[in-house]
Every structure is written in structure tokens, then in C-alpha cells.
N, C-alpha and C positions, 0 to 999 in steps of 0.2 A: 233679148228682152228678159228681164228677171222680174218675177213677181214673188214677193214675200207673203206667205200665207200663214195664218194662225188656224190650226185645226182643233176643233172641240169634239173629241170623241164622246160617245154616250157614256163610256166608263173611263175613268182616268183623267189625268190633267191635260189641259191644252198644251200644244207644242207648235213650234214654228218650223217651216220648211221654205226653201226657195227654189223656184223653177230654174232650169238651165236649158241650153239649146236642145239637148236630148229630149227633155220633157215636152218642149214646144213642138218639135218635129213629130214625136209620137202622137201628140194631140192632132196635128194637121193630118197625119195619116189615118187616124181612127175616124175623125169627124169630117174629113174631106173639106177642110176650111183652110184659109191662110191666116197666119198670125196677124196680118194687117187688118183682118176683119174684127179683131178684138176692140179696135177703136170705136166700133159701132155699138159696143155693149158686150158683156160677158154673162153667160147663163150659169145657173147653179150647177148643171152637169159639167160645164167647162171647168169651173172652179174645183169641183170634186175630182175630176180627172187630173188636173194639175196637182192637187194635194195627194192623190193616190200614187201617181208616178214619182213625185218628189219624196214622198215618205219611203217608198221602196228604195230609192237611191240613197236615202239617208240611213238605211239599215234600221228603220223603225218597223217593228212587227206589223205586217200588213196582210189582210186576207188575200188569198190568191185571186179571187174574183172581184172585179170592180164593183158590182152590185152589192156584194157582202161588205165592202169598205163603206159604201154609202149607207147601208143599214146601221153600221156601227159609228156613224159620224152625225153629230147633232148639228154642227155648223162649220162652215169654212169662211173665213173673212180675209180680205186683202188688207195687209198692214203696211205695204210699201211696194213701189214699183221702180224699176230702173230701165229706162229705154236704152236700147243698144245705140252706142255712139258710132257714127260713121268713122271709118279710119281716115285720118288726115293724110293728105298726099305727102309723099316724101319730099324733103327740100332738095332742090336741084343743086348741082355743084356750083360753088362760088356764092351761095346765098347763105 
């Protein structure tokens, strides 16, 4: 699953980042939830964590502490999503 986020810092211009598998697994580990639970709704803290981890991976200057990142962020909005596509089975010989 990929979620494209627009981050609005309290200072500076908004920027966009996209989650990846590493970010989703880090979220699952921290919050003891499964990614499938996101279908039931996503909280502000979840979005902030996705933005925080994705920003770090994108080499965007990010505070060391998650709470400090939240303090310096005015808003995080979802601008796009891409569900993971199941892998199609390989074609059998002769087909």
C-alpha cells in the first residue's frame, strides 16, 4: 500500500511524500495494528507517523523525536492512495 501525503509544516512550503512497505511495517510495530485496519479509518496520529517516517526516508530534514515533528506540522493530508495489487499467478507451461 502506498499513501501519498502532502505535509504542511508550520514554517516553510508544503511538500509531498509517499509511504512504502518500510513505513507501513514501522507503523504496525509502533501502534500494534495491522495495515488492513486502515480500511476502518485513519487517525491524525497515524497520518502524522506516516508523514514523519516518509519524510525521514526522503532525506527531508526531520526532528529526531516524533512529537517534535508533530509540533512543527500544521496539517497532513492524503492526496492519493495506491492499494497493493496481488501478484498474478504465473502462466503454466503451454498456455
